[in-house]
Residue frames relative to the residue before (quaternion, step in Angstrom):
aa qw qx qy qz dx dy dz
X 1.0000 0.0000 0.0000 0.0000 0.00 0.00 0.00
X 0.4038 -0.7308 0.5051 0.2186 3.55 -0.95 0.92
X 0.4853 -0.6526 0.4998 0.2979 3.60 -1.00 0.89
X 0.4033 -0.6819 0.5588 0.2453 3.50 -1.19 0.66
X 0.1197 -0.8382 0.5307 0.0377 3.59 -0.36 1.25
X 0.6861 0.4872 -0.2898 0.4559 3.63 1.24 -0.20
X 0.5810 0.5275 -0.3703 0.4971 3.49 0.99 1.07
X 0.6307 -0.5137 0.4261 0.3959 3.49 -1.30 0.25
X 0.4978 -0.6538 0.4593 0.3372 3.65 -0.76 0.87
X 0.2716 -0.7816 0.5477 0.1241 3.38 -1.19 0.74
X 0.1891 -0.7596 0.6151 0.0939 3.68 -0.83 1.06
X 0.1969 -0.7598 0.6166 0.0612 3.44 -0.88 1.21
X 0.0774 -0.7790 0.6207 0.0438 3.61 -0.84 0.92
X 0.0849 -0.7942 0.6014 -0.0180 3.55 -0.84 1.26
X 0.2995 0.7258 -0.5549 0.2749 3.57 -0.41 1.25
X 0.4394 -0.7059 0.4998 0.2424 3.53 -1.11 0.80
X 0.6016 0.5712 -0.3421 0.4413 3.57 1.29 -0.15
X 0.3690 -0.7698 0.4664 0.2316 3.64 -0.27 1.17
X 0.6481 0.5298 -0.3154 0.4470 3.57 0.98 -0.90
X 0.6615 0.4788 -0.3288 0.4745 3.59 0.89 -0.84
X 0.6203 0.5475 -0.3480 0.4409 3.63 0.90 -0.81
X 0.6606 0.5142 -0.2970 0.4593 3.58 1.00 -0.93
X 0.7319 0.4374 -0.2604 0.4530 3.59 0.81 -1.07
X 0.6684 0.4906 -0.3225 0.4567 3.58 0.94 -0.72
X 0.5918 0.5642 -0.3413 0.4636 3.52 1.11 -0.73
X 0.6427 0.5316 -0.3033 0.4608 3.56 0.96 -0.99
X 0.6734 0.5275 -0.2746 0.4392 3.53 0.85 -1.03
X 0.6980 0.4739 -0.2628 0.4682 3.52 0.85 -0.98
X 0.6211 0.5285 -0.3359 0.4713 3.55 1.04 -0.77
X 0.6501 0.5346 -0.3090 0.4428 3.55 0.96 -0.80
X 0.6519 0.4925 -0.2918 0.4973 3.53 1.29 -0.52
X 0.6621 -0.5684 0.3000 0.3855 3.57 1.24 0.13
X 0.6352 0.5639 -0.3294 0.4123 3.62 1.17 0.13
X 0.4403 -0.6132 0.5555 0.3486 3.58 -1.12 0.37
X 0.1660 -0.7969 0.5807 0.0117 3.49 -1.16 0.83
X 0.0232 -0.7390 0.6723 0.0371 3.53 -1.21 0.74
X 0.2242 -0.7949 0.5562 0.0922 3.53 -0.99 0.91
X 0.0899 -0.7744 0.6252 0.0380 3.59 -1.11 0.70
X 0.3341 -0.7728 0.5078 0.1824 3.60 -0.93 0.85
X 0.7830 0.1182 -0.1150 0.5998 3.57 1.35 0.11
X 0.6128 -0.5633 0.3985 0.3852 3.49 -1.26 0.51
X 0.6230 0.5671 -0.3374 0.4201 3.53 1.08 -0.71
X 0.6509 0.4873 -0.3261 0.4821 3.63 0.99 -0.76
X 0.6202 0.5185 -0.3660 0.4611 3.63 0.99 -0.75
X 0.6772 0.4847 -0.3258 0.4475 3.65 0.78 -0.86
X 0.6992 0.4741 -0.2952 0.4464 3.56 0.95 -0.72
X 0.8065 0.3582 -0.1585 0.4428 3.60 1.03 -0.69
X 0.6689 0.5028 -0.3047 0.4549 3.56 1.10 -0.52
X 0.2737 -0.7885 0.5253 0.1656 3.65 -0.74 1.03
X 0.4002 -0.7660 0.4300 0.2610 3.61 1.28 -0.14
X 0.4795 0.7082 -0.4287 0.2910 3.60 1.19 0.18
X 0.7078 0.4508 -0.2946 0.4572 3.60 0.97 -0.68
X 0.5179 -0.6109 0.4971 0.3340 3.62 -0.97 0.87
X 0.3748 0.7063 -0.5580 0.2219 3.52 -1.19 0.51
X 0.4136 -0.6847 0.5091 0.3176 3.56 -0.87 -0.89
X 0.3777 -0.7007 0.5605 0.2284 3.54 -1.37 0.06
X 0.1156 -0.7477 0.6441 0.1127 3.60 -0.79 0.91
X 0.0882 -0.8550 0.5043 -0.0825 3.48 -0.39 1.43
X 0.3238 -0.6932 0.6131 0.1968 3.58 -0.99 0.94
X 0.4530 -0.6916 0.4967 0.2641 3.51 -1.21 0.58
X 0.7938 0.2868 -0.1366 0.5186 3.60 0.62 -1.14
X 0.2202 0.7628 -0.5784 0.1874 3.57 -0.37 1.26
X 0.6030 -0.5365 0.4336 0.4008 3.60 -1.09 0.50
X 0.7742 0.2716 -0.2198 0.5278 3.57 -0.99 0.80
X 0.8185 -0.1411 0.1340 0.5405 3.58 -0.75 -1.08
X 0.3987 -0.7194 0.5265 0.2153 3.56 -0.89 1.04
X 0.6772 -0.4691 0.3659 0.4328 3.58 -1.31 0.11
X 0.6659 0.5018 -0.3098 0.4570 3.57 0.97 -0.83
X 0.6290 0.5338 -0.3266 0.4613 3.54 1.11 -0.73
X 0.6355 0.5222 -0.3124 0.4752 3.52 1.11 -0.85
X 0.6314 0.5352 -0.3249 0.4575 3.55 0.95 -0.88
X 0.6512 0.5022 -0.3165 0.4728 3.65 0.96 -0.93
X 0.6472 0.5186 -0.3281 0.4522 3.65 0.97 -0.74
X 0.6632 0.5037 -0.3065 0.4610 3.53 1.04 -0.79
X 0.6294 0.5242 -0.3389 0.4628 3.54 1.04 -0.79
X 0.6441 0.5061 -0.3158 0.4789 3.66 1.02 -0.82
X 0.6703 0.4774 -0.3184 0.4705 3.66 1.03 -0.50
X 0.5239 -0.6478 0.4127 0.3681 3.55 1.26 -0.27
X 0.3629 0.7466 -0.4806 0.2826 3.57 1.22 0.32
X 0.1713 -0.7819 0.5932 0.0853 3.59 -1.02 0.81
X 0.3634 0.7453 -0.4858 0.2764 3.55 1.21 0.18
X 0.4273 -0.7275 0.4597 0.2773 3.62 -0.52 1.02
X 0.2127 -0.7928 0.5611 0.1065 3.60 -1.06 0.83
X 0.1224 -0.7408 0.6568 0.0699 3.57 -1.10 0.80
X 0.2282 -0.7732 0.5740 0.1434 3.52 -0.58 1.14
X 0.0308 -0.7665 0.6415 -0.0041 3.59 -1.02 0.84
X 0.2320 0.8123 -0.4938 0.2063 3.51 -0.13 1.23
X 0.3889 -0.7287 0.5117 0.2366 3.56 -1.11 0.63
X 0.6894 0.4504 -0.2163 0.5245 3.52 1.46 -0.20
X 0.3892 0.7416 -0.4751 0.2699 3.60 1.09 0.48
X 0.0714 -0.7427 0.6610 0.0797 3.64 -1.30 0.33
X 0.7319 -0.4569 0.2883 0.4153 3.50 -1.31 0.25
X 0.6760 0.4749 -0.3120 0.4693 3.68 0.82 -0.86
X 0.6307 0.5307 -0.3318 0.4587 3.57 1.03 -0.64
X 0.6395 0.5261 -0.2907 0.4793 3.49 1.02 -1.06
X 0.6707 0.5181 -0.3028 0.4360 3.58 0.85 -0.98
X 0.6206 0.5586 -0.3006 0.4610 3.53 1.15 -0.94
X 0.6627 0.5220 -0.2859 0.4545 3.56 0.98 -1.05
X 0.6953 0.4861 -0.2533 0.4648 3.54 0.89 -1.04
X 0.6073 0.5519 -0.3345 0.4634 3.59 1.12 -0.72
X 0.6633 0.4666 -0.2841 0.5115 3.56 1.13 -0.74
X 0.7000 -0.5034 0.3017 0.4069 3.66 1.03 -0.14
X 0.4143 0.6942 -0.4889 0.3276 3.63 1.25 0.09
X 0.4407 -0.7096 0.4913 0.2468 3.56 -1.01 0.90
X 0.8198 0.0214 0.0333 0.5713 3.60 1.00 -0.79
X 0.0937 -0.7554 0.6390 0.1108 3.63 -1.15 0.45
X 0.0252 -0.8356 0.5470 -0.0437 3.55 -0.24 1.33
X 0.3717 -0.7257 0.5342 0.2230 3.61 -1.08 0.69
X 0.4404 -0.6722 0.5349 0.2609 3.54 -1.08 0.84
X 0.5970 -0.2721 -0.7542 0.0272 1.52 -1.94 1.55
X 0.3531 -0.7479 0.5188 0.2164 3.65 -0.70 1.09
X 0.5661 -0.5490 0.4949 0.3650 3.55 -1.21 0.60
X 0.5295 -0.6676 0.4155 0.3184 3.66 -0.77 0.90
X 0.6707 0.5067 -0.2854 0.4604 3.48 1.04 -0.98
X 0.6331 0.5174 -0.3316 0.4706 3.56 1.05 -0.79
X 0.6601 0.5088 -0.3217 0.4494 3.62 0.89 -0.88
X 0.6408 0.5275 -0.3173 0.4588 3.63 0.94 -0.92
X 0.6794 0.4994 -0.2998 0.4462 3.54 0.86 -0.93
X 0.6155 0.5461 -0.3209 0.4691 3.54 1.13 -0.81
X 0.6542 0.5156 -0.3015 0.4640 3.51 1.06 -0.88
X 0.6521 0.5245 -0.3124 0.4496 3.55 0.95 -0.85
X 0.6437 0.5016 -0.3251 0.4779 3.61 0.95 -0.80
X 0.6706 0.5062 -0.3009 0.4512 3.57 0.91 -0.96
X 0.6781 0.4872 -0.3127 0.4528 3.56 0.84 -0.88
X 0.6052 0.5651 -0.3416 0.4446 3.57 1.00 -0.87
X 0.6424 0.5136 -0.2990 0.4838 3.61 0.96 -0.95
X 0.6911 0.4937 -0.2861 0.4436 3.51 0.79 -0.93
X 0.6514 0.4978 -0.3000 0.4878 3.62 0.95 -0.82
X 0.6587 0.5023 -0.3132 0.4645 3.53 0.94 -0.74
X 0.6625 0.4770 -0.3087 0.4882 3.62 0.95 -0.75
X 0.6188 0.5320 -0.3453 0.4635 3.62 1.08 -0.72
X 0.6836 0.4852 -0.2974 0.4569 3.57 0.87 -0.82
X 0.6184 0.5275 -0.3397 0.4732 3.57 1.08 -0.66
X 0.6449 0.5278 -0.2901 0.4705 3.53 0.99 -0.96
X 0.6461 0.5258 -0.3005 0.4645 3.56 1.00 -0.80
X 0.6743 0.4826 -0.2935 0.4757 3.54 0.93 -0.93
X 0.6279 0.5421 -0.3375 0.4450 3.55 1.10 -0.67
X 0.6552 0.5055 -0.3125 0.4665 3.56 1.02 -0.95
X 0.6456 0.5101 -0.3269 0.4649 3.59 0.93 -0.86
X 0.6232 0.5376 -0.3389 0.4558 3.65 1.00 -0.77
X 0.6571 0.5273 -0.2944 0.4511 3.51 0.94 -0.98
X 0.6752 0.4988 -0.2877 0.4609 3.53 0.89 -1.07
X 0.6076 0.5713 -0.3251 0.4458 3.60 1.06 -0.90
X 0.7050 0.4612 -0.2713 0.4655 3.61 0.76 -1.15
X 0.6555 0.5239 -0.3142 0.4439 3.59 0.96 -0.87
X 0.6730 0.5059 -0.3027 0.4466 3.63 1.17 -0.48
X 0.6344 0.5546 -0.3320 0.4240 3.57 1.27 -0.27
X 0.4852 -0.6180 0.5379 0.3055 3.48 -1.27 0.55
X 0.6698 -0.4929 0.3308 0.4460 3.56 -1.13 0.24
X 0.6686 0.4809 -0.3116 0.4740 3.64 0.98 -0.79
X 0.6307 0.5239 -0.3377 0.4623 3.54 0.99 -0.82
X 0.6275 0.5195 -0.3364 0.4725 3.67 1.04 -0.63
X 0.6455 0.5198 -0.3119 0.4646 3.54 0.94 -0.84
X 0.6479 0.5004 -0.3018 0.4886 3.58 1.02 -0.78
X 0.6628 0.5345 -0.3047 0.4268 3.56 0.93 -0.91
X 0.6629 0.4893 -0.3138 0.4719 3.55 1.02 -0.86
X 0.6518 0.5088 -0.3261 0.4583 3.58 0.98 -0.62
X 0.6068 0.5319 -0.3250 0.4932 3.57 1.14 -0.80
X 0.6489 0.5175 -0.3090 0.4644 3.59 1.00 -0.86
X 0.6497 0.5053 -0.3124 0.4744 3.64 1.13 -0.54
X 0.5334 -0.6496 0.3708 0.3951 3.56 1.34 -0.14
X 0.4224 0.7035 -0.4875 0.2983 3.61 1.07 0.30
X 0.4606 -0.6759 0.5113 0.2637 3.51 -1.18 0.71
X 0.7047 -0.4578 0.3043 0.4486 3.63 -1.20 0.40
X 0.6845 0.5096 -0.2865 0.4356 3.58 0.80 -1.04
X 0.6523 0.5178 -0.3034 0.4630 3.55 1.07 -0.83
X 0.6461 0.5139 -0.3051 0.4748 3.58 1.10 -0.80
X 0.6025 0.5520 -0.3372 0.4675 3.56 1.12 -0.73
X 0.6847 0.4698 -0.2885 0.4768 3.54 0.89 -0.93
X 0.6507 0.5326 -0.3129 0.4416 3.59 0.91 -0.83
X 0.7592 0.3540 -0.1756 0.5172 3.64 0.90 -0.91
X 0.3763 -0.7311 0.4912 0.2875 3.70 1.26 -0.17
X 0.5389 0.5803 -0.4442 0.4189 3.58 0.87 0.83
X 0.6248 -0.5466 0.3836 0.4047 3.61 -1.21 0.26
X 0.6262 -0.5276 0.4269 0.3837 3.50 -1.38 0.49
X 0.6241 0.5392 -0.3440 0.4488 3.69 1.00 -0.78
X 0.6663 0.5064 -0.3163 0.4466 3.55 0.99 -0.83
X 0.5880 0.5413 -0.3497 0.4888 3.63 1.12 -0.75
X 0.6831 0.4876 -0.3125 0.4449 3.62 0.75 -0.97
X 0.6369 0.5094 -0.3471 0.4630 3.60 0.95 -0.75
X 0.6965 0.4886 -0.2836 0.4424 3.63 0.81 -0.88
X 0.6354 0.5157 -0.3147 0.4808 3.44 1.15 -0.86
X 0.6371 0.5239 -0.3393 0.4523 3.61 0.97 -0.78
X 0.6609 0.4852 -0.3248 0.4714 3.58 1.02 -0.70
X 0.5889 0.5740 -0.3423 0.4546 3.56 1.09 -0.61
X 0.7038 0.4467 -0.2584 0.4882 3.56 0.77 -1.08
X 0.6288 0.5325 -0.3483 0.4468 3.59 0.95 -0.70
X 0.7017 0.4616 -0.2777 0.4662 3.59 0.85 -0.93
X 0.6897 0.4445 -0.3008 0.4860 3.59 1.07 -0.59
X 0.3676 -0.7352 0.4950 0.2817 3.55 1.10 -0.59
X 0.7194 0.3279 -0.2346 0.5656 3.58 1.28 0.50
X 0.3620 -0.7848 0.4694 0.1807 3.51 -0.93 0.84
X 0.6389 0.5883 -0.3498 0.3512 3.62 1.00 -0.57
X 0.5882 -0.5737 0.4424 0.3594 3.54 -1.19 0.62
X 0.6017 0.5910 -0.3320 0.4224 3.56 1.08 -0.69
X 0.6790 0.4818 -0.2755 0.4806 3.51 0.99 -0.98
X 0.6075 0.5414 -0.3305 0.4781 3.62 1.11 -0.77
X 0.6894 0.4915 -0.2833 0.4504 3.54 0.85 -1.00
X 0.6426 0.5118 -0.3370 0.4599 3.58 1.03 -0.74
X 0.6476 0.5221 -0.3145 0.4573 3.60 0.90 -0.79
X 0.6614 0.5161 -0.2858 0.4631 3.50 0.97 -0.86
X 0.6602 0.5097 -0.2962 0.4654 3.52 1.06 -0.87
X 0.6292 0.5164 -0.3478 0.4653 3.59 1.00 -0.69
X 0.6537 0.5175 -0.3041 0.4609 3.55 0.95 -1.03
X 0.6539 0.5206 -0.3104 0.4528 3.61 0.91 -0.94
X 0.6447 0.5251 -0.3152 0.4574 3.61 0.96 -0.93
X 0.6579 0.5087 -0.2986 0.4682 3.54 0.95 -0.95
X 0.6362 0.5193 -0.3383 0.4596 3.64 1.00 -0.68
X 0.6348 0.5430 -0.3094 0.4544 3.55 1.01 -0.83
X 0.6709 0.4784 -0.2780 0.4936 3.52 0.97 -0.98
X 0.6411 0.5041 -0.3529 0.4587 3.66 0.97 -0.60
X 0.6519 0.4923 -0.3406 0.4654 3.59 0.97 -0.71
X 0.6270 0.5397 -0.3287 0.4556 3.54 1.05 -0.81
X 0.6622 0.5069 -0.3061 0.4591 3.60 1.02 -0.81
X 0.6291 0.5166 -0.3379 0.4725 3.58 1.08 -0.61
X 0.6628 0.5213 -0.2990 0.4467 3.54 0.93 -0.82
X 0.6328 0.5489 -0.3022 0.4550 3.50 1.15 -0.86
């Protein structure tokens, strides 16, 4: 599923303490973010779709599934939503374990409001950046998949900065044919510049490399 990048980032707060949920949600909303709260890891897993960029503020010690166990479950699901641990029961080994698994911060309750807000802003910025990159990659893949073999050849030469006449000479086709294929390329991409074409191809190529690496692994 594709992340929603055209919306206000969402901060999820998971904690079994109702008072903390209320105060943290108020603080984060005042910082300009949408907020959803969950009183258990189980309810978070059942209800959150993970599509909106943002972050998770996560307690460690909760009845049932702990924060670290939830983090492990999210990693197994392939979630990349940044996590900020906020716990009154943390220690150095626990914090190191959380960070090793990808957590951005491990804060001790009661966290300074300014420190917490800054941690949220960093985490959200990272999430938004990753969502935008994933969106560009998907668009690049879709663009390349929509091209014929000849259109892809023309697109790659346009991306290299070649002029229509140079492309015609390189491919041994007529100038009119180059213009036709180039027109199809720009129509399918929705952009005319060589820079936009090059960017779309680069994203698609990077995704292809990652896909081959995943197959080998």
